[in-house]
Every structure is written in structure tokens, then in C-alpha cells.
C-alpha positions in Angstrom: 68.4 58.2 306.0 69.1 54.7 307.7 66.6 51.5 308.1 67.0 50.2 311.6 65.6 46.8 310.2 68.9 46.7 307.7 72.0 48.4 309.6 74.8 49.8 307.4 77.6 47.8 307.2 81.1 49.0 306.4 84.3 49.7 308.2 83.6 52.3 310.9 86.8 54.0 310.0 85.3 55.1 306.7 85.4 59.0 306.4 82.0 60.5 306.7 81.9 62.5 303.5 82.9 59.1 301.7 79.8 57.8 303.3 77.7 60.9 302.5 78.7 60.7 298.7 77.7 56.9 298.6 74.5 57.8 300.1 73.7 60.6 297.4 74.9 58.5 294.6 72.5 55.6 295.8 69.6 58.0 296.0 70.1 60.0 292.9 71.9 58.1 290.3 69.8 56.6 287.4 70.5 52.9 288.2 69.8 50.4 285.2 68.1 47.0 286.0 70.0 43.9 284.9 68.5 41.8 282.2 67.1 39.1 284.5 65.9 41.8 287.0 67.8 40.4 290.0 69.8 43.7 290.7 70.5 47.3 289.3 73.9 48.5 288.2 75.8 51.5 287.1 78.9 51.4 284.9 81.7 53.9 285.2 81.5 55.0 281.7 77.7 55.7 282.0 78.1 57.5 285.3 80.8 59.8 283.7 78.5 60.6 280.9 75.7 61.4 283.1 77.6 63.7 285.3 77.8 61.0 288.4 81.5 60.4 287.8 83.0 61.6 291.0 80.1 60.1 293.2 80.4 57.0 291.3 84.3 56.9 292.1 83.7 57.8 295.5 81.3 55.0 296.2 83.7 52.4 294.5 86.6 53.8 296.8 84.2 53.2 299.9 83.6 49.9 298.9 87.2 48.8 298.0 88.9 50.5 300.8 86.0 50.2 303.7 83.8 47.3 302.3 83.2 43.9 303.8 84.0 40.6 301.7 81.2 38.3 301.5 80.1 35.0 299.4 77.1 34.4 297.5 76.0 31.0 297.1 79.8 30.0 297.9 81.0 32.3 294.9 83.4 35.3 295.7 84.3 36.8 297.9 82.6 39.9 296.7 83.5 43.3 298.2 80.7 45.5 299.3 78.8 47.6 301.7 75.2 47.9 303.2 73.8 51.4 302.9 70.4 52.6 303.6 68.6 49.3 302.8 70.7 48.4 299.8 73.6 46.0 299.5 76.2 47.4 297.0 79.1 45.5 295.6 81.7 46.2 292.9 82.2 43.9 289.7 85.3 43.7 287.8 88.2 46.0 288.2 86.4 49.0 289.4 84.0 49.5 286.6 80.7 48.4 288.0 78.6 48.9 291.1 75.6 46.7 291.5 73.2 47.3 294.2 70.1 45.1 295.6 67.9 45.3 298.5 69.5 43.9 301.4 66.5 41.5 302.2 66.8 40.1 298.5 70.8 40.1 298.4 71.1 36.4 299.7 74.5 36.6 301.2 75.9 33.5 302.6 75.7 33.6 306.4 79.4 32.1 306.6 81.7 34.6 304.7 84.5 32.4 305.1 83.1 29.4 303.2 84.6 27.9 300.1 85.0 29.4 296.8 83.5 27.4 294.2 85.0 27.6 290.6 
């Protein structure tokens, strides 16, 4: 299921089965909301415990191998994808996937901007 208002964004060379796994994960996993309410997330350990480990890993692989690099308020880059109306990006060393509705993601319009430390 795609949203024409917010088209999917990832490398078109991504295998369809990997994209399908990410779609299933996005739609069925019990995502947690961050303390500040700004986004949802899923940690690898929790995904494994709940039986979503394979879908979590496949989604991480899709993000790592076929995602796009973007900046947020000059920070980053953050590697992620846009899928079914959500931005998903990985944090840390392949341990956490964050998600946020695309319209609320707030990515910088110039992905090559400076990194602020």
C-alpha cells in the first residue's frame, strides 16, 4: 500500500522481497513511542523477543544497503527510507529503527549540508 502524496524513497535496486518484509514490519510490529512523543522506535532485542526479529533485520538491511542519506537540522547524515507514508531510519550500529510520518519528519531540503557537532 503506497501513498501517492508521499512516494516511497529508497534505491530502486532493492529486492522486492526486502521491501515487502519492511512493509510487513512497518504495519504489524508493536512500535513504541519515544518519551517526547516525537517518533516511534523498535530495538533489536525487543523485536527478537516479540517474534519480529527476522522482519526487523530485513528492514535494517534495506535501510543500510538501499536507503538514502539525509540530514535533520544540519545533523547527520541519517540513513533511511520512506515507505508507506513513514520515514524510517536506523540509529546506532544497526540496533534501533525509528519511524515517523513523512509529513512530520522534517528532513533538511539540502542533504549535503554541513554536519553540526
